[in-house]
C-alpha positions in Angstrom: 0.0 0.0 0.0 1.3 3.4 -1.0 1.0 6.0 1.7 -0.4 8.7 -0.5 -3.3 6.6 -1.5 -4.4 5.3 1.9 -7.4 6.1 4.1 -6.7 5.4 7.7 -9.3 4.8 10.4 -8.2 4.8 14.1 -9.9 3.6 17.2 -8.8 3.1 20.8 -10.0 1.0 23.8 -9.2 1.8 27.4 -8.7 4.9 29.5 -5.6 7.1 29.3 -5.5 7.3 33.1 -2.3 5.4 34.4 -3.7 4.9 37.9 -4.8 1.3 37.4 -5.6 1.0 41.1 -8.9 2.8 40.5 -11.9 0.5 40.0 -12.9 1.9 36.6 -9.4 2.1 35.1 -8.2 -0.9 33.1 -4.7 -2.2 33.0 -4.4 -2.0 29.2 -4.8 0.6 26.4 -5.3 -0.6 22.8 -4.8 1.5 19.7 -5.8 0.2 16.2 -5.3 1.7 12.8 -7.1 0.2 9.7 -5.6 1.1 6.4 -7.5 0.9 3.1 -6.4 1.9 -0.4 -8.4 4.9 -1.5 -9.3 3.2 -4.7 -10.9 0.3 -2.7 -12.6 2.3 -0.1 -16.1 2.1 -1.6 -15.8 -1.7 -2.0 -14.4 -2.1 1.5 -17.2 -0.1 3.1 -19.8 -2.0 1.2 -18.3 -5.4 2.2 -18.0 -4.4 5.9 -21.6 -3.1 5.8 -22.7 -6.5 4.4 -21.0 -8.3 7.2 -22.4 -5.9 9.8 -25.9 -6.3 8.5 -25.7 -10.1 8.4 -24.0 -10.6 11.7 -25.2 -7.7 13.9 -28.5 -6.6 12.1 -28.5 -3.2 13.7 -25.9 -1.0 15.5 -22.2 -1.2 15.1 -20.0 -4.3 15.1 -18.6 -4.8 18.6 -16.4 -7.7 19.7 -18.1 -7.5 23.1 -21.3 -8.8 21.4 -19.4 -11.8 20.2 -17.4 -12.7 23.3 -19.6 -15.5 24.4 -19.9 -17.2 21.1 -16.5 -18.1 19.6 -18.0 -19.8 16.6 -19.8 -16.7 15.6 -16.6 -14.7 16.4 -14.7 -16.9 13.9 -17.4 -16.5 11.3 -17.3 -12.7 11.5 -13.5 -12.7 11.2 -13.7 -15.2 8.3 -16.1 -12.9 6.5 -13.9 -9.8 7.1 -10.8 -11.7 6.0 -11.6 -11.2 2.2 -12.0 -7.4 2.5 -9.0 -5.5 1.2 -7.5 -3.8 4.3 -4.6 -4.0 6.6 -4.5 -3.2 10.3 -2.0 -2.4 12.9 -2.6 -2.6 16.6 -0.7 -2.0 19.8 -1.7 -3.1 23.3 0.0 -1.3 26.1 0.2 -2.7 29.7 -0.2 0.6 31.6 1.3 -1.1 34.7 4.7 -1.1 32.8 4.7 2.7 32.2 6.9 4.6 34.6 4.9 7.3 36.3 7.7 9.9 35.7 7.5 9.4 32.0 5.8 11.9 29.7 3.0 9.5 29.2 1.7 10.3 32.7 0.2 13.5 31.2 -2.9 12.9 29.1 -2.2 15.8 26.6 
């Protein structure tokens, strides 16, 4: 994929707060970028929408809705497999970040 012809979609999961001792703060932060060639964006959107409509009927696709049914999870991933995109993800264990690092400041 050539950088000039890419569309990038980014999403995150988790809270930026590093104080994982708080009840509502998870230990991990996940960042995902999905890359699609600009020339294939319409086809990719259409294909993703078809999977969403078939597997989720209404609302957005959420892994949380698949967590209790691994066969359905595999089916969704299998259907997404043929769509022309790449993704990059990083999961950070916030317990490993030094408090004195610059990452302690949300901005």
